C-alpha positions as CSV (number, residue, x, y, z in Angstrom):
1,M,71.2,99.5,106.1
2,G,72.5,96.2,107.0
3,S,69.4,95.0,108.9
4,V,67.1,96.2,105.7
5,T,69.3,94.0,103.4
6,D,69.2,91.2,105.7
7,Y,65.2,91.4,105.7
8,V,65.6,91.3,101.9
9,L,67.7,88.0,101.9
10,M,65.4,86.5,104.8
11,E,62.4,87.0,102.5
12,L,64.0,85.4,99.5
13,R,65.1,82.3,101.7
14,L,61.6,82.1,102.9
15,L,60.0,82.1,99.4
16,R,62.2,79.2,98.4
17,T,61.5,77.2,101.5
18,S,57.7,78.1,100.9
19,L,58.0,76.3,97.7
20,A,59.8,73.3,99.2
21,L,62.7,73.7,96.6
22,S,66.2,73.1,97.1
23,Q,69.0,76.0,96.0
24,D,69.4,73.9,92.9
25,D,65.8,73.5,92.0
26,F,65.0,77.2,92.8
27,G,68.0,78.2,90.7
28,R,66.6,76.4,87.8
29,T,63.3,77.9,88.1
30,I,65.0,81.5,87.6
31,G,67.9,80.6,85.3
32,Y,70.6,80.7,88.0
33,S,72.8,77.9,89.6
34,G,72.4,76.7,92.9
35,S,75.7,78.0,94.0
36,H,74.5,81.5,92.7
37,V,71.2,81.2,94.9
38,S,73.2,80.1,97.8
39,S,75.6,83.1,97.6
40,V,72.7,85.6,97.3
41,E,70.8,84.1,100.3
42,T,74.1,84.0,102.6
43,G,74.9,87.5,101.6
44,G,77.9,86.6,99.6
45,R,77.0,88.2,96.5
46,P,74.3,91.2,96.2
47,P,70.8,90.5,94.6
48,T,70.8,92.3,91.3
49,R,68.2,93.6,89.9
50,D,68.4,90.9,86.9
51,Y,68.3,88.5,89.9
52,M,65.2,89.9,91.5
53,L,63.3,90.3,88.0
54,A,63.8,86.8,87.5
55,V,62.5,85.8,90.9
56,D,59.5,88.0,90.2
57,R,58.7,86.6,86.7
58,A,59.0,83.2,88.1
59,H,57.1,83.2,91.3
60,D,55.1,86.4,91.7
61,P,51.4,85.5,90.4
62,S,51.1,89.4,90.4
63,Y,54.0,90.3,88.4
64,D,53.3,93.2,86.1
65,S,56.2,94.4,83.5
66,E,55.2,98.1,84.4
67,L,54.4,97.6,88.0
68,A,57.4,95.2,88.6
69,G,57.2,92.6,91.2
70,R,57.7,92.3,94.9
71,F,61.4,91.5,95.1
72,T,62.0,94.2,92.3
73,R,60.3,96.6,94.3
74,M,62.1,95.7,97.6
75,L,65.3,96.2,95.7
76,R,64.0,99.7,94.6
77,E,63.1,100.9,98.0
78,L,66.6,99.4,99.4
79,S,68.4,101.8,97.1
80,K,66.6,104.8,98.4
81,L,68.3,104.3,101.6
82,D,71.8,104.8,100.2
83,P,72.6,107.5,98.0
84,T,75.2,105.6,96.1
85,P,73.7,104.2,92.9
86,T,72.5,100.6,93.3
87,W,74.6,99.1,90.5
88,L,77.6,100.8,91.8
89,R,77.3,99.3,95.4
90,E,76.9,96.0,93.8
91,W,79.7,96.2,91.7
92,I,82.2,97.3,94.1
93,L,81.2,94.0,96.0
94,F,81.9,92.0,93.0
95,E,85.1,93.9,92.2
96,R,86.4,93.2,95.8
97,E,85.8,89.4,95.3
98,A,87.0,89.0,91.6
99,T,89.9,86.7,90.9
100,T,90.1,88.2,87.3
101,L,88.8,91.4,85.9
102,R,88.6,91.6,81.9
103,W,88.0,95.4,81.3
104,F,87.6,97.3,78.3
105,E,87.4,100.8,77.8
106,L,86.5,103.0,75.0
107,S,86.4,106.5,76.4
108,Y,88.6,106.6,79.6
109,L,91.4,104.7,81.1
110,P,90.2,102.2,83.6
111,G,89.2,103.5,86.9
112,L,91.6,101.3,88.7
113,L,94.5,102.7,86.8
114,Q,93.7,106.6,87.1
115,T,95.5,109.0,89.1
116,E,93.5,111.4,91.1
117,R,93.6,114.5,89.0
118,Y,92.7,112.3,85.8
119,A,89.8,110.6,87.9
120,R,88.6,114.0,88.9
121,A,88.9,115.4,85.2
122,T,86.7,112.3,84.0
123,L,83.9,113.6,86.4
124,A,83.8,117.1,85.4
125,G,81.3,118.9,82.9
126,G,78.4,119.6,85.4
127,R,76.9,116.1,85.8
128,F,77.9,116.3,89.4
129,T,78.1,118.8,92.1
130,A,81.5,119.5,93.5
131,E,80.7,117.4,96.7
132,E,79.5,114.5,94.6
133,V,82.8,114.7,92.5
134,D,84.7,114.5,95.8
135,E,83.0,111.4,97.0
136,L,83.2,109.6,93.5
137,V,87.1,110.3,93.2
138,A,87.6,109.3,96.8
139,S,85.4,106.1,95.9
140,R,87.3,105.3,92.9
141,L,90.8,105.8,94.4
142,E,89.9,103.3,97.5
143,R,88.5,100.8,95.0
144,Q,92.3,100.7,93.6
145,A,93.5,99.0,96.9
146,I,92.5,95.7,95.3
147,L,95.4,95.9,93.2
148,E,97.8,96.3,96.3
149,R,96.5,93.1,98.3
150,E,98.7,90.2,99.0
151,R,96.7,88.3,96.3
152,P,95.4,90.9,93.8
153,P,92.9,90.2,91.0
154,Q,94.3,89.7,87.5
155,L,93.4,92.9,85.7
156,I,93.5,92.3,81.8
157,A,92.5,95.9,80.4
158,V,92.0,96.6,76.9
159,V,91.6,100.2,75.6
160,D,91.0,102.0,72.6
161,E,94.0,104.1,71.2
162,S,91.9,107.1,71.1
163,V,91.9,107.1,75.0
164,L,95.6,107.5,74.9
165,R,95.4,110.6,72.7
166,R,92.4,112.4,74.1
167,P,93.6,115.7,75.9
168,V,92.3,117.1,79.0
169,L,91.9,120.7,78.5
170,D,93.2,123.4,80.9
171,Q,95.1,120.7,83.0
172,P,98.9,121.1,82.4
173,G,100.9,118.1,83.2
174,L,98.0,115.8,83.9
175,M,98.4,113.5,81.2
176,A,102.0,113.2,81.8
177,E,101.5,112.4,85.4
178,Q,98.8,109.9,84.3
179,F,101.1,108.4,81.7
180,D,103.8,107.8,84.1
181,H,101.4,106.1,86.6
182,L,100.1,104.0,83.8
183,I,103.3,102.8,82.5
184,E,104.5,101.7,86.0
185,Q,101.3,99.8,86.7
186,A,101.5,98.1,83.3
187,K,104.9,96.7,84.4
188,R,103.3,94.8,87.3
189,E,102.8,91.0,86.8
190,H,99.0,91.0,87.8
191,I,98.3,93.9,85.4
192,Q,97.9,93.5,81.6
193,L,97.4,96.5,79.4
194,H,96.6,96.1,75.7
195,V,95.8,99.0,73.2
196,V,93.5,98.5,70.2
197,P,95.2,100.6,67.4
198,A,93.4,103.2,65.3
199,D,94.2,101.2,62.5
200,A,92.0,98.5,63.7
201,G,89.3,100.5,62.0
202,M,85.7,99.6,63.0
203,Y,85.4,96.8,65.4
204,L,82.8,95.3,67.9
205,G,84.2,97.1,70.9
206,L,82.8,100.5,69.6
207,A,79.4,99.4,71.0
208,G,80.5,100.4,74.4
209,Q,82.6,99.7,77.5
210,F,82.1,96.6,79.9
211,I,83.8,94.5,82.7
212,I,83.8,90.9,83.3
213,A,84.5,89.8,86.8
214,E,85.3,86.2,87.3
215,L,84.6,85.3,90.9
216,P,86.3,82.7,93.2
217,D,83.6,80.1,92.5
218,G,84.3,80.5,88.7
219,A,80.9,82.4,88.2
220,R,80.9,85.6,86.1
221,V,79.4,89.0,86.4
222,A,79.7,91.9,84.1
223,Y,79.3,95.8,84.4
224,A,78.0,97.5,81.0
225,D,77.6,101.3,80.6
226,N,76.2,103.8,78.3
227,Q,75.2,107.5,78.2
228,L,71.9,106.7,79.9
229,K,72.4,104.0,82.1
230,A,75.0,101.7,84.1
231,Q,74.1,98.2,85.2
232,I,75.2,95.0,86.5
233,V,74.7,92.1,84.1
234,D,74.5,88.5,85.5
235,A,72.2,86.7,83.2
236,S,74.0,83.6,81.8
237,A,73.1,84.4,78.2
238,D,73.9,88.0,78.5
239,I,77.5,87.1,80.0
240,A,78.2,84.7,77.3
241,K,77.5,87.7,74.6
242,L,79.8,89.8,76.5
243,A,82.4,87.2,76.9
244,K,82.2,86.5,72.9
245,T,82.5,90.3,72.4
246,W,85.7,90.3,74.9
247,E,87.5,87.8,72.7
248,I,86.9,89.7,69.6
249,V,88.1,93.0,71.2
250,R,90.9,91.4,72.6
251,N,92.1,89.8,69.3
252,E,92.0,93.1,67.7
253,A,94.4,94.4,70.4
254,L,98.3,94.6,70.4
255,S,100.3,92.4,72.5
256,R,101.2,93.4,76.1
257,R,104.7,94.2,74.7
258,Q,103.7,96.1,71.8
259,S,100.9,98.1,73.7
260,I,103.5,99.2,76.4
261,E,105.9,100.5,73.4
262,L,102.8,102.4,71.9
263,I,101.9,103.9,75.3
264,K,105.6,105.0,75.7
265,E,105.4,106.7,72.1
266,V,102.2,108.5,73.0
267,A,103.5,109.6,76.5
268,K,106.2,111.6,74.8
269,S,103.6,113.9,73.2
270,W,102.3,114.9,76.9
271,T,105.8,115.9,78.1
């Protein structure tokens, strides 16, 4: 897998050098910073679909919106070598590097704060085989290790109040266990948990969940999800829109102290 990825990165470098462009100049042609180009070329961050698409649109004369372009096709073939969805492989790398994670959830508690039983319940319903559920749960729990590092990322999570009140049927004690874990996590210095109360009414966050990761170099990348597709977002214009949505959603939420009080109040209903 690594050698194939290295080949793709080599091809990206060869394209740029064949055009006699610096990383800054190449970045300008595709709408990315020179530091972003450098990070992709050295393997510091994965080449996302948006990135490859931007390269193809700018530099592949045979690019076709339906057939895609050379580098978009490379990424598609690369994904066939690993059963893990491309977006998830990419996101895990970003998540590990992030200094700050701004996470909004509309349907479930954030994956980094889930217990094993709760995580398994979110994957039930027939979408996945039993083996796939085991693999996804294991991956989710493994990702939580970033919160235990010596220098963990700052996690700022906002959830809709309905997430706290949604029962998991036929799972006695599951929600009580999850709330105990959630309250303990919310006390930690590097974790901020906020709740958008039910009386907020209609607000912009109802359009769907998303996460914005801030990386050590100050760059930002996001993850967005809906019923049909999950995707990595790294185009600057799209990131700016999500950042604006984040500010609006965050302003609808209760303070950290008020949120913990509400969580404790709801927790009583699960005991």
